[in-house]
Backbone bond lengths (Angstrom), bond angles and torsions (degrees), N, CA, C in turn:
res aa  C-N    CA-C-N  psi(-1)  N-CA   C-N-CA  omega(-1)  CA-C   N-CA-C  phi
1 M - - - 1.670 - - 1.498 110.59 -
2 K 1.256 121.88 -37.79 1.528 117.62 178.46 1.538 110.29 -69.95
3 K 1.317 121.96 -35.00 1.377 122.19 172.40 1.524 115.63 -53.67
4 L 1.430 110.92 -47.94 1.380 121.57 -174.19 1.664 107.28 -62.94
5 L 1.406 113.13 -47.93 1.430 120.37 175.52 1.506 110.75 -51.78
6 F 1.277 117.99 -54.60 1.485 123.76 179.77 1.499 110.61 -57.96
7 L 1.321 121.47 -39.63 1.348 118.32 -178.42 1.557 112.83 -69.51
8 F 1.420 111.91 -36.24 1.388 120.30 175.10 1.672 116.37 -61.97
9 V 1.324 103.99 -38.81 1.491 110.15 176.20 1.556 112.33 -68.64
10 L 1.256 114.89 -35.93 1.512 121.71 -178.84 1.631 106.96 -69.52
11 L 1.268 115.41 -39.74 1.411 114.76 -170.58 1.467 110.65 -84.35
12 F 1.412 118.33 -28.69 1.536 121.31 -172.24 1.428 107.37 -127.12
13 P 1.339 123.64 66.47 1.468 129.12 -178.85 1.507 113.69 -71.62
14 F 1.444 113.39 -15.61 1.434 113.55 -176.26 1.501 113.22 -91.84
15 I 1.413 115.31 -3.20 1.444 114.64 -173.84 1.620 105.50 -85.72
16 T 1.420 110.67 138.43 1.491 120.23 173.81 1.384 114.07 -101.83
17 F 1.256 124.72 159.98 1.363 128.28 -177.18 1.565 111.48 -124.97
18 A 1.299 113.33 145.94 1.512 117.18 -179.93 1.575 106.27 -54.20
19 Q 1.278 112.25 145.42 1.485 114.52 174.57 1.478 110.81 -80.11
20 I 1.246 118.35 -40.66 1.432 124.36 -179.07 1.491 110.99 -137.09
21 E 1.407 118.15 109.91 1.403 116.78 178.52 1.547 108.29 -89.24
22 D 1.419 107.21 110.28 1.491 114.94 -179.50 1.404 113.50 -136.74
23 D 1.335 118.60 29.40 1.492 126.63 -176.76 1.404 119.64 54.84
24 T 1.265 116.50 31.22 1.547 124.62 -177.13 1.634 105.85 -146.15
25 I 1.267 112.40 147.35 1.519 117.44 173.12 1.533 106.97 -93.83
26 D 1.416 115.72 93.18 1.326 116.44 -171.58 1.674 113.10 -150.44
27 D 1.215 112.73 6.69 1.553 119.92 -174.92 1.569 109.28 -127.42
28 P 1.284 115.12 152.53 1.508 118.76 169.39 1.446 106.63 -57.75
29 G 1.470 116.66 132.02 1.439 118.35 179.59 1.470 114.59 99.48
30 D 1.236 119.21 -16.82 1.459 125.96 -177.75 1.607 113.51 -59.49
31 I 1.346 105.11 -28.30 1.569 111.45 171.12 1.511 103.09 -130.49
32 V 1.376 113.14 161.96 1.472 122.70 172.15 1.488 105.88 -140.07
33 F 1.384 114.59 135.37 1.338 122.87 168.45 1.564 118.98 -67.64
34 V 1.329 120.34 124.23 1.409 120.62 -174.99 1.633 111.66 -120.88
35 G 1.390 110.88 0.81 1.423 115.78 177.02 1.548 109.56 -157.92
36 Y 1.331 112.91 152.23 1.420 120.19 -173.92 1.540 104.22 -161.01
37 H 1.383 114.79 116.30 1.507 115.24 -171.45 1.501 101.96 -144.74
38 D 1.479 112.50 154.61 1.493 113.96 175.67 1.504 114.63 -120.03
39 T 1.363 118.34 6.88 1.497 122.28 176.67 1.436 108.98 -134.70
40 D 1.209 121.83 104.03 1.524 132.31 -27.64 1.496 110.76 -63.25
41 D 1.278 116.75 148.53 1.514 117.73 -172.25 1.524 104.72 -59.27
42 G 1.412 110.08 139.33 1.502 119.03 -174.94 1.541 106.51 -174.94
43 F 1.341 104.75 166.20 1.504 116.97 172.06 1.403 115.50 -156.16
44 S 1.190 121.98 167.22 1.562 126.61 179.06 1.483 103.76 -138.81
45 F 1.414 108.03 146.17 1.525 116.28 179.58 1.469 107.40 -142.05
46 L 1.297 119.21 151.62 1.436 128.24 -171.09 1.607 104.03 -113.58
47 L 1.420 112.79 129.97 1.496 114.53 176.87 1.587 107.74 -79.15
48 M 1.374 115.65 127.46 1.454 118.92 176.37 1.434 110.27 -95.97
49 D 1.450 119.33 -8.82 1.464 122.16 177.42 1.493 101.99 -137.97
50 N 1.463 108.22 167.62 1.380 113.39 -177.48 1.606 109.06 -68.92
51 C 1.340 121.69 145.95 1.452 127.10 -175.36 1.401 111.51 -112.62
52 P 1.279 131.63 100.27 1.392 133.14 177.95 1.534 114.62 -64.60
53 N 1.295 114.71 148.00 1.539 121.29 173.50 1.420 106.42 -50.31
54 G 1.441 114.33 135.50 1.519 118.33 175.78 1.452 110.05 98.34
55 T 1.324 120.63 -12.64 1.550 118.77 178.86 1.375 108.13 -64.08
56 S 1.394 120.65 136.48 1.455 127.58 167.94 1.479 112.33 -120.83
57 I 1.300 118.02 137.32 1.384 131.74 178.17 1.529 115.05 -118.08
58 R 1.285 123.07 118.35 1.437 124.11 172.04 1.467 112.82 -88.05
59 F 1.362 116.33 136.61 1.475 124.63 -179.26 1.600 105.99 -118.23
60 V 1.279 113.35 103.89 1.543 119.01 -170.32 1.500 108.95 -103.15
61 D 1.342 111.39 118.93 1.592 118.82 170.73 1.449 107.75 -94.55
62 E 1.248 119.42 68.53 1.489 130.01 178.69 1.505 110.01 -142.35
63 E 1.316 123.94 143.49 1.412 121.73 -179.56 1.633 106.79 -79.86
64 W 1.344 109.85 134.16 1.470 122.38 171.15 1.616 107.59 -82.45
65 T 1.255 116.30 129.11 1.499 113.97 -177.97 1.494 114.49 -101.01
66 G 1.182 116.02 3.61 1.519 123.38 172.76 1.553 112.94 113.87
67 A 1.475 112.27 -12.16 1.441 122.60 173.75 1.538 115.09 -129.62
68 A 1.341 116.51 -27.96 1.412 123.43 -168.39 1.609 106.97 -164.03
69 F 1.279 117.30 157.98 1.455 120.45 171.28 1.447 106.36 -71.06
70 N 1.421 112.34 147.58 1.468 121.53 -172.35 1.487 112.51 -56.69
71 S 1.336 119.08 -30.91 1.402 120.14 177.06 1.540 108.64 -158.66
72 P 1.368 113.51 152.34 1.527 113.31 -175.57 1.483 119.09 -77.01
73 T 1.334 114.85 -17.45 1.514 116.45 170.96 1.553 110.90 -140.85
74 G 1.313 125.42 20.90 1.381 121.26 -174.17 1.503 114.23 -72.35
75 E 1.301 126.73 -27.63 1.301 127.13 174.58 1.605 110.14 -133.77
76 G 1.278 119.76 174.19 1.341 129.61 -163.82 1.515 113.38 -69.34
77 E 1.452 116.13 171.59 1.504 119.61 -179.16 1.460 99.82 -162.62
78 V 1.341 112.19 130.16 1.547 125.63 177.53 1.573 106.96 -107.53
79 L 1.217 121.18 130.11 1.460 122.13 173.83 1.522 106.23 -109.66
80 W 1.345 117.69 124.51 1.399 123.39 179.46 1.562 105.67 -112.62
81 T 1.218 115.45 137.06 1.546 122.79 -176.98 1.718 108.51 -128.11
82 N 1.229 114.13 132.90 1.463 118.64 170.56 1.664 104.61 -81.35
83 N 1.314 125.23 87.62 1.424 123.88 171.90 1.598 110.98 -104.82
84 T 1.361 116.18 32.66 1.431 111.56 176.32 1.454 119.80 -76.63
85 G 1.232 118.20 -5.64 1.478 122.62 178.46 1.459 108.53 92.85
86 G 1.237 124.55 -0.73 1.503 131.39 -176.98 1.496 117.61 -146.55
87 T 1.231 115.62 167.20 1.475 118.82 178.46 1.596 107.66 -78.77
88 L 1.404 113.89 133.30 1.476 114.59 174.53 1.575 107.86 -94.95
89 A 1.317 112.70 126.29 1.476 122.68 -177.74 1.486 119.21 -64.16
90 K 1.319 116.65 133.53 1.452 116.67 178.42 1.584 107.48 -54.59
91 G 1.343 110.95 142.95 1.531 116.60 -165.65 1.378 116.29 106.08
92 T 1.338 115.25 -17.89 1.526 121.94 -174.15 1.639 103.36 -73.99
93 I 1.212 115.50 137.14 1.420 121.52 171.17 1.514 114.84 -106.50
94 I 1.349 123.83 120.95 1.336 129.51 -179.36 1.572 111.92 -103.17
95 N 1.419 113.48 116.87 1.474 120.96 178.18 1.556 109.39 -97.05
96 I 1.259 113.87 122.67 1.586 123.77 174.70 1.511 107.93 -104.57
97 T 1.318 114.28 112.23 1.361 115.56 -179.91 1.678 111.38 -113.97
98 D 1.216 114.51 157.96 1.464 120.84 -170.07 1.491 114.31 47.42
99 A 1.395 114.66 51.79 1.562 118.83 -172.23 1.418 110.13 -63.94
100 D 1.362 121.24 -22.22 1.491 121.07 176.32 1.514 111.23 -87.02
101 D 1.338 119.55 1.48 1.497 122.86 171.35 1.507 111.11 54.20
102 N 1.386 108.48 44.91 1.603 108.64 -174.62 1.483 107.58 -119.91
103 S 1.247 126.90 -3.44 1.404 129.81 -172.35 1.558 119.94 -135.58
104 G 1.261 109.57 41.21 1.554 113.58 -179.56 1.618 113.36 116.87
105 G 1.102 118.34 -6.28 1.509 122.41 179.13 1.434 121.52 109.83
106 I 1.388 114.96 132.72 1.407 119.89 -176.00 1.540 106.22 -67.78
107 T 1.370 116.79 141.77 1.530 120.98 175.97 1.471 108.91 -138.30
108 A 1.357 111.64 157.63 1.487 120.27 173.96 1.468 108.15 -125.95
109 S 1.293 118.66 148.74 1.434 118.96 -175.48 1.563 108.78 -81.47
110 S 1.238 119.36 -19.29 1.463 126.07 168.38 1.410 110.24 -143.07
111 G 1.452 122.71 136.23 1.364 121.60 -179.02 1.517 106.46 87.90
112 T 1.418 114.35 -163.29 1.523 119.60 179.04 1.504 102.25 -136.66
113 A 1.323 110.05 147.63 1.548 123.21 175.45 1.484 110.84 -129.51
114 S 1.397 117.65 139.85 1.428 124.38 173.35 1.520 107.68 -137.43
115 E 1.245 113.44 151.38 1.473 124.50 170.52 1.534 104.51 -88.62
116 I 1.381 113.12 105.10 1.462 113.20 -177.54 1.437 114.81 -98.67
117 D 1.485 111.54 -7.86 1.472 112.24 165.57 1.383 106.94 -138.64
118 S 1.261 121.83 122.34 1.485 128.17 -177.88 1.425 118.26 -61.28
119 G 1.506 114.67 149.52 1.408 116.22 -168.36 1.374 122.55 109.17
120 F 1.268 114.57 -1.40 1.525 120.82 -175.57 1.496 102.74 -63.10
121 S 1.390 115.36 146.64 1.485 124.06 175.14 1.493 114.33 -162.41
122 T 1.145 113.04 138.25 1.537 118.87 -178.25 1.585 110.04 -110.67
123 A 1.406 118.24 39.09 1.405 119.94 -177.69 1.557 111.06 -73.72
124 N 1.380 112.28 154.85 1.451 116.97 174.96 1.502 110.73 -53.81
125 G 1.338 117.44 136.44 1.499 120.76 -179.61 1.461 108.99 93.83
126 D 1.350 123.47 -2.58 1.421 129.16 -177.94 1.658 108.96 -101.30
127 Q 1.233 110.27 -173.85 1.407 118.36 177.56 1.427 121.03 -161.29
128 I 1.309 120.03 156.89 1.574 126.40 -175.62 1.553 103.31 -127.88
129 Y 1.346 110.78 127.66 1.446 121.10 171.08 1.567 100.07 -105.77
130 A 1.371 117.92 130.03 1.428 124.48 163.04 1.448 113.14 -96.41
131 I 1.373 116.47 123.52 1.424 118.06 -178.20 1.559 113.56 -138.99
132 T 1.304 114.89 166.77 1.479 121.90 167.61 1.432 102.55 -97.32
133 G 1.426 116.40 176.98 1.519 114.04 178.37 1.598 108.23 77.13
134 T 1.311 110.20 -154.93 1.463 120.12 -173.82 1.617 104.51 -127.71
135 R 1.326 116.73 165.36 1.423 122.59 173.80 1.486 110.94 -63.42
136 V 1.268 121.28 -33.62 1.521 121.95 -179.52 1.567 108.66 -77.18
137 A 1.451 114.92 -37.02 1.530 117.58 -175.40 1.602 100.08 -130.18
138 P 1.299 117.07 79.74 1.554 111.58 179.48 1.532 110.44 -69.42
139 G 1.270 113.86 151.90 1.463 124.17 175.52 1.444 109.75 -89.07
140 T 1.343 114.61 -103.59 1.514 119.89 179.59 1.542 105.50 -105.64
141 F 1.275 119.08 137.08 1.456 124.80 167.09 1.603 106.91 -81.66
142 L 1.234 107.72 119.99 1.649 116.65 -174.95 1.387 111.29 -87.12
143 A 1.418 113.65 -47.33 1.452 118.61 -179.28 1.414 116.10 -161.48
144 F 1.229 122.73 175.10 1.506 127.86 -176.64 1.537 105.69 -146.36
145 V 1.439 111.92 147.36 1.517 119.93 168.41 1.569 104.70 -142.69
146 G 1.329 120.08 144.39 1.330 125.97 172.59 1.491 117.39 120.35
147 E 1.366 111.29 -157.21 1.460 114.86 179.85 1.546 113.17 -97.64
148 D 1.339 115.39 148.51 1.466 116.60 174.92 1.547 105.24 -130.10
149 S 1.342 116.10 -171.52 1.373 117.73 -173.68 1.583 116.75 -64.81
150 S 1.348 113.93 -17.98 1.473 116.98 177.91 1.559 112.68 -62.29
151 F 1.388 115.33 -16.97 1.487 116.94 -176.60 1.549 108.70 -84.09
152 G 1.394 120.86 -9.19 1.431 125.01 -174.68 1.500 112.50 71.71
153 G 1.283 113.89 -161.02 1.537 114.71 -177.65 1.478 112.87 68.51
154 G 1.373 125.33 29.78 1.361 124.63 175.58 1.472 123.45 74.67
155 E 1.382 117.03 2.91 1.342 114.64 178.30 1.452 119.66 -71.22
156 I 1.227 124.18 132.87 1.455 125.01 -172.93 1.511 112.34 -92.16
157 A 1.402 117.37 -13.50 1.417 119.95 -173.76 1.462 113.28 -60.92
158 T 1.292 126.96 137.43 1.315 128.27 -176.48 1.583 113.01 -142.07
159 L 1.295 117.86 157.37 1.549 117.81 174.58 1.463 111.74 -93.57
160 A 1.528 117.87 -8.38 1.371 115.87 -177.94 1.520 111.58 -60.72
161 G 1.356 117.47 142.74 1.424 122.17 -176.56 1.533 117.36 73.14
162 T 1.250 121.80 8.91 1.381 129.32 -179.69 1.564 106.82 -98.69
163 G 1.275 124.66 -30.59 1.477 124.29 -165.61 1.440 114.83 81.19
164 L 1.406 119.59 -2.55 1.463 128.86 -179.00 1.643 106.67 -86.55
165 T 1.289 114.54 142.71 1.385 118.75 172.23 1.600 113.82 -120.76
166 A 1.331 118.97 132.59 1.321 117.50 -174.59 1.546 110.54 -65.73
167 G 1.417 113.61 135.90 1.414 117.78 -179.60 1.501 112.53 90.84
168 V 1.279 118.08 -19.01 1.496 120.20 177.78 1.534 111.42 -114.29
169 T 1.299 118.91 -54.63 1.454 118.66 -179.70 1.589 109.05 -122.78
170 A 1.416 114.12 6.16 1.344 117.82 174.66 1.548 110.96 -140.14
171 R 1.307 115.93 140.24 1.528 126.31 -173.69 1.449 104.72 -109.69
172 L 1.384 120.45 109.25 1.479 124.99 177.21 1.502 105.08 -91.66
173 I 1.267 124.30 119.90 1.360 131.07 174.57 1.544 112.40 -141.98
174 A 1.367 113.07 157.02 1.400 118.48 -177.57 1.616 104.01 -117.88
175 T 1.223 118.11 -5.88 1.539 114.49 -175.56 1.598 102.65 -122.34
176 E 1.219 111.34 -170.59 1.484 119.74 -178.93 1.488 115.80 -124.10
177 G 1.232 120.46 174.49 1.470 126.68 177.55 1.564 105.66 178.70
178 Y 1.349 116.24 161.65 1.459 116.47 178.64 1.475 105.58 -138.15
179 Y 1.203 117.26 138.67 1.500 129.06 -177.09 1.629 105.08 -70.53
180 N 1.276 117.26 129.87 1.495 116.65 175.32 1.585 107.61 -137.01
181 G 1.249 119.31 19.99 1.525 120.63 -179.87 1.486 110.32 -90.93
182 T 1.219 114.65 -154.72 1.549 120.76 -170.95 1.444 107.51 -72.82
183 T 1.244 113.53 151.73 1.540 123.02 169.79 1.461 111.37 -113.62
184 V 1.250 121.36 9.68 1.502 129.39 179.61 1.484 107.75 -113.72
185 F 1.371 113.06 116.17 1.476 115.46 173.59 1.448 115.05 -119.18
186 N 1.292 117.16 1.78 1.562 118.47 179.80 1.496 116.72 50.09
187 G 1.433 117.10 38.23 1.278 116.25 178.62 1.536 118.93 80.96
188 T 1.212 115.94 -6.60 1.596 123.58 -179.63 1.556 110.21 -111.92
189 L 1.324 112.55 118.47 1.587 113.70 175.09 1.538 108.89 -88.59
């Protein structure tokens, strides 16, 4: 078993694990971004814990400065809600397409998504924070993907004050890619 775990860790060092498996999406690492694309704007995330009906996650395309988001409405925000009538099992991948809602309508592969603050973008050099709560009063920072200030170039986005850790619950990238693999894991991650 230890050899199998060691092999898994060597082969998949980019995978993060839920910090606390408690059948709710409320801890850093309860989701992980597995896709980020800007033509057409979209992203994908993997549930690392079970997601009860009624769960909402906000995806904020605004720089976190360490204490607050840079502006209350300066960049876009997407709200995703599990309104399937049941719990989505850990291992489920959610694809959000047309996240900026400008070419036919934002969609989610499970649940619903809406751009609740216009200007959402997944351009190279940008970032997305996944949070509970609201932009003005964030609850838990669940995950991050994109560039932060460690890349230089004047970016003010940071992981400071989020409880997220680069390489563990946050994925620092300068490029894009979009998940197009299976969305069925049969309860096994």
